[in-house]
Backbone bond lengths (Angstrom), bond angles and torsions (degrees), N, CA, C in turn:
res aa  C-N    CA-C-N  psi(-1)  N-CA   C-N-CA  omega(-1)  CA-C   N-CA-C  phi
1 M - - - 1.464 - - 1.510 106.76 -
2 T 1.283 117.29 134.47 1.431 121.08 179.94 1.510 110.17 -89.70
3 A 1.275 116.26 167.63 1.481 122.81 179.82 1.515 110.02 -60.52
4 A 1.321 115.10 -37.20 1.504 118.26 -178.01 1.558 110.92 -65.94
5 H 1.413 113.68 -38.99 1.463 115.60 176.35 1.504 112.32 -66.54
6 A 1.306 116.62 -36.89 1.485 121.38 -179.75 1.577 108.37 -62.92
7 I 1.311 114.16 -44.59 1.496 119.89 179.72 1.520 108.95 -64.07
8 Q 1.286 121.66 -41.54 1.443 123.24 178.21 1.453 111.61 -65.79
9 I 1.318 119.17 -41.71 1.520 120.11 177.76 1.518 109.13 -66.12
10 M 1.350 119.17 -40.00 1.472 119.31 179.44 1.511 109.57 -66.76
11 A 1.297 119.61 -37.78 1.473 121.99 176.95 1.543 111.20 -62.87
12 L 1.302 112.86 -44.18 1.527 115.80 178.81 1.509 112.92 -64.42
13 I 1.299 118.16 -39.67 1.474 123.28 179.88 1.578 106.26 -65.78
14 N 1.365 117.44 -44.99 1.402 120.87 179.37 1.543 112.78 -61.82
15 F 1.280 115.45 -40.63 1.476 120.63 178.38 1.507 110.50 -66.07
16 A 1.348 117.28 -42.39 1.425 118.86 177.09 1.525 112.82 -65.31
17 G 1.242 118.75 -36.69 1.470 126.24 177.03 1.530 110.01 -65.69
18 L 1.317 117.22 -40.66 1.517 119.44 177.16 1.537 110.00 -68.07
19 G 1.301 116.75 -39.85 1.432 120.70 179.63 1.594 111.55 -66.05
20 L 1.266 115.26 -40.10 1.479 119.11 175.74 1.523 110.99 -66.88
21 A 1.306 119.22 -39.67 1.449 123.54 176.35 1.486 110.76 -62.19
22 Y 1.304 115.60 -40.16 1.493 120.65 -178.78 1.573 108.83 -64.89
23 L 1.362 115.32 -45.73 1.475 117.97 179.57 1.536 112.04 -64.29
24 I 1.289 117.42 -37.03 1.479 118.10 -176.44 1.531 106.40 -74.73
25 T 1.325 119.87 -35.00 1.486 121.53 176.82 1.544 110.64 -65.32
26 Q 1.286 117.29 -42.21 1.476 120.11 178.99 1.499 111.44 -65.71
27 R 1.301 118.68 -40.02 1.485 123.45 178.31 1.524 109.07 -63.02
28 A 1.323 117.09 -44.45 1.489 123.21 179.48 1.570 108.88 -61.75
29 A 1.345 116.56 -40.91 1.439 120.64 -177.67 1.527 109.16 -68.51
30 R 1.316 118.42 -41.21 1.489 120.45 175.67 1.491 111.12 -62.64
31 H 1.309 117.54 -41.67 1.417 121.78 -179.09 1.548 110.85 -65.32
32 R 1.350 116.67 -42.05 1.452 122.51 175.21 1.517 112.42 -58.11
33 R 1.342 115.60 -42.59 1.451 120.13 178.55 1.554 110.77 -64.71
34 Q 1.347 116.07 -44.59 1.476 120.38 178.29 1.524 110.43 -58.88
35 L 1.289 116.73 -42.51 1.454 121.32 176.98 1.498 112.65 -61.58
36 A 1.289 116.59 -42.75 1.480 122.80 178.71 1.526 110.39 -61.61
37 L 1.361 114.32 -46.29 1.487 116.96 179.68 1.558 110.94 -65.97
38 A 1.309 119.12 -35.30 1.480 120.21 174.51 1.504 110.49 -63.23
39 E 1.354 114.42 -42.45 1.453 117.44 -179.18 1.522 112.22 -63.60
40 L 1.311 117.14 -36.76 1.459 122.96 175.86 1.560 110.31 -62.54
41 D 1.276 117.71 -43.21 1.483 120.83 175.26 1.526 111.18 -59.41
42 M 1.320 117.12 -43.13 1.459 120.84 -179.08 1.575 109.49 -65.17
43 I 1.335 115.20 -41.16 1.461 121.75 179.24 1.529 109.41 -61.68
44 R 1.312 117.33 -42.25 1.481 120.76 178.16 1.527 110.58 -60.02
45 E 1.324 117.14 -45.07 1.433 122.73 179.35 1.525 110.51 -64.79
46 L 1.321 118.54 -41.20 1.432 122.69 177.77 1.520 112.45 -64.49
47 R 1.368 115.91 -39.92 1.437 118.94 -179.53 1.560 109.95 -64.40
48 L 1.350 115.15 -40.51 1.453 119.90 -179.77 1.531 109.07 -61.65
49 T 1.329 117.34 -44.05 1.453 121.76 -178.12 1.546 107.94 -65.62
50 M 1.297 116.76 -43.44 1.490 120.30 179.62 1.507 111.83 -61.28
51 H 1.364 118.23 -38.92 1.426 121.52 177.23 1.579 110.93 -65.75
52 D 1.280 114.36 -39.69 1.511 119.90 178.22 1.524 106.65 -64.21
53 L 1.291 120.55 -45.21 1.456 120.68 -179.96 1.531 113.09 -67.40
54 K 1.318 114.63 -34.54 1.462 117.97 178.36 1.511 112.19 -61.00
55 F 1.319 118.23 -41.33 1.454 119.19 -179.58 1.481 113.02 -83.44
56 S 1.314 119.80 -16.60 1.488 119.58 178.56 1.523 113.57 -94.63
57 S 1.334 117.53 -18.44 1.430 121.52 178.32 1.510 111.13 -131.84
58 P 1.306 119.44 89.39 1.525 122.07 -175.50 1.529 110.98 -63.73
59 E 1.302 120.67 -24.89 1.470 123.73 -176.03 1.568 110.21 -68.17
60 I 1.259 119.80 -25.56 1.437 121.89 176.41 1.501 115.84 -104.23
61 E 1.319 114.31 13.99 1.484 121.02 -175.73 1.532 112.86 -57.61
62 E 1.367 113.47 -44.57 1.533 116.96 -178.27 1.536 110.96 -64.66
63 S 1.339 117.01 -41.67 1.439 119.06 177.98 1.556 112.84 -62.66
64 L 1.298 114.20 -40.54 1.460 118.78 -179.58 1.545 108.87 -69.77
65 D 1.325 119.42 -35.21 1.483 119.00 174.52 1.511 114.58 -59.91
66 V 1.300 115.34 -40.55 1.443 121.17 176.32 1.541 111.28 -65.85
67 G 1.308 113.77 -42.03 1.483 119.54 178.02 1.503 111.19 -64.59
68 L 1.324 119.01 -37.65 1.481 121.99 -179.45 1.509 109.20 -70.27
69 I 1.350 120.37 -35.12 1.443 122.16 176.33 1.502 110.53 -64.66
70 E 1.326 118.70 -46.07 1.450 123.69 178.64 1.563 109.66 -62.78
71 L 1.277 113.81 -40.74 1.522 118.04 179.68 1.512 110.13 -62.91
72 R 1.365 117.24 -40.26 1.461 119.93 178.97 1.540 112.01 -61.96
73 E 1.328 115.96 -40.10 1.483 120.34 178.37 1.525 110.68 -64.55
74 T 1.325 113.89 -44.12 1.488 117.72 178.57 1.543 108.22 -62.04
75 E 1.303 114.66 -45.39 1.502 116.72 -179.19 1.507 114.15 -59.50
76 S 1.292 116.28 -36.99 1.478 119.86 -179.35 1.596 107.89 -68.90
77 Q 1.276 119.19 -39.37 1.451 122.23 179.12 1.551 108.82 -63.26
78 I 1.284 118.55 -47.02 1.404 124.03 -178.41 1.523 110.60 -66.32
79 R 1.349 118.36 -39.47 1.430 122.57 178.76 1.533 110.69 -61.34
80 R 1.381 116.19 -39.09 1.470 118.50 178.91 1.552 109.46 -62.63
81 I 1.312 117.14 -37.67 1.466 119.68 178.26 1.503 111.43 -66.49
82 A 1.317 115.20 -41.65 1.471 121.46 -177.05 1.548 110.34 -67.39
83 E 1.315 117.53 -34.41 1.431 121.82 -175.54 1.544 114.62 -87.07
84 R 1.347 118.45 -11.97 1.486 119.80 -179.87 1.495 109.70 -65.32
85 P 1.335 113.73 148.70 1.469 118.22 170.98 1.533 110.28 -60.66
86 L 1.294 117.79 150.21 1.451 121.69 179.78 1.457 112.53 -54.19
87 W 1.323 120.29 -39.46 1.439 123.35 -173.72 1.519 111.15 -69.36
88 R 1.352 118.17 -13.84 1.457 121.79 -179.23 1.569 110.93 -99.79
89 L 1.307 119.65 -8.07 1.464 120.33 -177.95 1.437 111.06 -80.49
């Protein structure tokens, strides 16, 4: 095998490795987006439950208000992840 053949083989292996890394990265980004969307669904359900509790139990209203504020902040962070383009995840 000549040096030129060895370089071609190394370039081919490198190219295949980069392609595989790209595919793995894209799959991980799609999975991360799916998780973020599922978390947003859970947050919506939690918010509805907290609103129901807030009106049924006035004695815990202040605690629930604080929890709703924190939940809103968490939701905005997760929404930013879910709305990012896949190449930025």
